[in-house]
C-alpha positions as CSV (number, residue, x, y, z in Angstrom):
1,M,-11.9,-33.0,35.1
2,Q,-8.1,-33.4,35.1
3,Y,-5.9,-30.5,34.0
4,R,-2.5,-31.0,32.4
5,R,0.3,-28.7,33.3
6,L,2.1,-27.3,30.3
7,S,5.9,-27.6,30.3
8,R,8.0,-24.4,29.9
9,G,9.1,-25.6,26.5
10,R,5.6,-25.9,25.2
11,I,4.7,-22.5,26.5
12,L,7.7,-21.0,24.8
13,F,6.9,-22.8,21.6
14,A,3.3,-21.6,21.6
15,L,4.5,-18.0,22.3
16,A,7.0,-18.2,19.4
17,A,4.3,-19.5,17.1
18,F,2.0,-16.7,18.1
19,V,4.7,-14.0,17.5
20,C,5.5,-15.5,14.1
21,A,1.9,-15.5,13.1
22,C,1.5,-11.9,14.1
23,S,4.7,-10.9,12.3
24,T,3.3,-11.9,8.9
25,R,1.5,-8.6,9.0
26,A,4.7,-6.7,9.6
27,G,6.7,-5.5,6.7
28,R,7.1,-2.0,5.3
29,I,7.0,1.0,7.6
30,L,5.7,3.7,5.3
31,A,5.7,6.4,8.0
32,K,6.5,6.8,11.6
33,D,6.4,9.8,13.9
34,G,5.7,12.2,11.0
35,A,8.6,11.0,8.8
36,T,8.8,8.8,5.7
37,Q,11.5,7.6,3.3
38,Y,8.9,6.6,0.7
39,R,8.1,8.6,-2.5
40,V,5.0,8.3,-4.6
41,V,6.3,7.4,-8.0
42,T,4.6,8.0,-11.4
43,P,5.7,7.3,-15.0
44,A,7.3,10.2,-16.9
45,T,3.9,11.1,-18.4
46,P,1.1,9.6,-16.3
47,S,-2.5,9.5,-17.6
48,P,-4.8,12.1,-16.0
49,A,-6.4,9.4,-13.8
50,D,-3.0,8.0,-12.8
51,G,-1.9,11.5,-11.9
52,L,-5.0,12.0,-9.8
53,A,-4.3,8.6,-8.1
54,A,-0.8,9.7,-7.2
55,Q,-2.0,13.0,-5.8
56,E,-4.8,11.3,-3.8
57,L,-2.3,8.8,-2.4
58,A,0.2,11.4,-1.3
59,T,-2.5,13.7,0.1
60,F,-4.3,11.1,2.3
61,L,-1.0,9.4,3.4
62,T,0.3,12.9,4.5
63,R,-3.0,13.8,6.2
64,S,-3.1,10.5,8.1
65,T,0.6,10.2,9.2
66,G,1.8,13.8,9.2
67,A,4.7,12.7,7.0
68,E,5.2,14.4,3.6
69,F,4.8,12.0,0.7
70,V,6.5,13.7,-2.3
71,I,5.4,12.8,-5.8
72,V,8.3,12.1,-8.2
73,T,8.7,10.5,-11.6
74,E,10.6,7.2,-12.0
75,S,13.7,9.1,-13.3
76,E,13.6,11.4,-10.3
77,L,13.5,8.7,-7.7
78,P,16.9,8.6,-5.8
79,A,18.6,5.2,-5.9
80,G,17.7,3.0,-2.9
81,T,14.6,5.0,-2.0
82,P,11.5,2.9,-1.6
83,G,8.6,3.7,-3.8
84,L,4.8,3.7,-4.0
85,Y,4.5,3.2,-7.8
86,V,1.3,4.5,-9.3
87,G,0.1,3.7,-12.8
88,Q,1.8,2.0,-15.7
89,T,5.4,2.3,-14.5
90,E,8.5,0.7,-15.9
91,F,9.1,-0.7,-12.4
92,A,5.7,-2.6,-12.5
93,E,6.6,-4.0,-15.9
94,R,10.0,-5.2,-14.6
95,E,8.1,-6.9,-11.8
96,G,6.2,-8.9,-14.4
97,I,2.9,-7.0,-14.5
98,D,1.3,-7.3,-17.9
99,F,-0.9,-4.2,-18.3
100,A,-2.6,-5.7,-21.4
101,S,-4.0,-8.5,-19.1
102,F,-6.2,-6.0,-17.2
103,G,-9.9,-5.6,-17.9
104,R,-11.3,-2.1,-18.0
105,E,-11.1,-0.4,-14.6
106,E,-9.5,-3.6,-13.0
107,S,-7.1,-2.7,-10.2
108,L,-4.0,-4.3,-8.7
109,T,-2.3,-3.5,-5.4
110,L,0.9,-5.5,-5.0
111,T,3.8,-5.4,-2.5
112,T,7.2,-6.3,-3.9
113,G,10.1,-6.1,-1.6
114,D,9.9,-2.7,0.2
115,D,7.9,-1.2,-2.7
116,I,4.1,-1.1,-3.4
117,V,2.6,-1.0,-6.9
118,F,-0.9,0.5,-7.6
119,C,-2.0,-0.1,-11.2
120,G,-4.7,-1.5,-13.4
121,G,-6.7,-1.3,-16.5
122,Q,-7.5,2.1,-18.0
123,P,-8.8,4.5,-17.4
124,R,-9.1,4.4,-13.6
125,G,-7.6,1.1,-12.4
126,A,-4.7,2.7,-10.5
127,L,-7.1,5.2,-8.9
128,Y,-9.3,2.3,-7.6
129,A,-6.2,0.5,-6.3
130,V,-5.3,3.6,-4.3
131,Y,-8.7,4.2,-2.9
132,D,-8.9,0.5,-1.9
133,F,-5.6,0.7,-0.2
134,L,-6.5,3.9,1.7
135,E,-9.8,2.3,2.9
136,K,-8.3,-1.1,3.9
137,E,-4.8,-0.1,5.2
138,L,-5.5,3.4,6.7
139,G,-9.2,3.2,7.5
140,C,-10.1,6.2,5.4
141,L,-13.8,6.5,4.6
142,W,-15.7,8.8,2.3
143,L,-19.3,8.8,3.5
144,D,-20.7,11.4,1.1
145,E,-19.4,14.4,-0.8
146,R,-18.9,16.5,2.4
147,T,-18.0,13.8,4.9
148,E,-14.6,12.0,5.0
149,I,-12.9,10.1,7.8
150,V,-9.1,10.1,7.8
151,P,-7.6,8.4,10.9
152,R,-4.5,10.0,12.4
153,L,-1.7,7.4,12.6
154,D,1.6,7.7,14.5
155,A,2.9,4.8,12.4
156,L,1.8,3.1,9.2
157,E,3.1,-0.4,8.7
158,V,1.9,-2.4,5.8
159,G,2.3,-6.2,5.4
160,R,2.1,-8.2,2.2
161,I,-0.6,-7.3,-0.2
162,K,-1.8,-8.9,-3.4
163,A,-5.2,-7.6,-4.3
164,R,-6.6,-7.7,-7.8
165,R,-10.2,-6.6,-8.3
166,Q,-12.5,-6.2,-11.2
167,P,-15.4,-3.8,-10.6
168,A,-18.9,-5.1,-11.4
């Protein structure tokens, strides 16, 4: 069997292609070394389920990363601060999300720029979006009513997400 020697240019091209492929996962650094710039953002008057979703998101992100994720309303969010928008926010509407299009309990997790939107159909779509995110992106698991696994992360980086799910 004859082997071909790869030229330096081909090796560099293959390496660059590999790096580019890996960087599609890169994106938003939600927390690093116990610090975050992100805020969990709710509408002015969130529904009870949306309020719970925001609280769960902040709690488990804090437990996992050690960074304090503060919950604020949209009007309290400082300009230029990235947000994790939970529920039927004005921000989500401006991003083109039509809340009337969701089925009952349907969830949507969507990255837009540096921000992430967690929303869905009523009553618990945003809550399902948050739990889905915590499971897939952080590796959190709830095995039964007394057993939960919350991985400790030094850094949390999230790539592009567009996940819309309808429960059975």
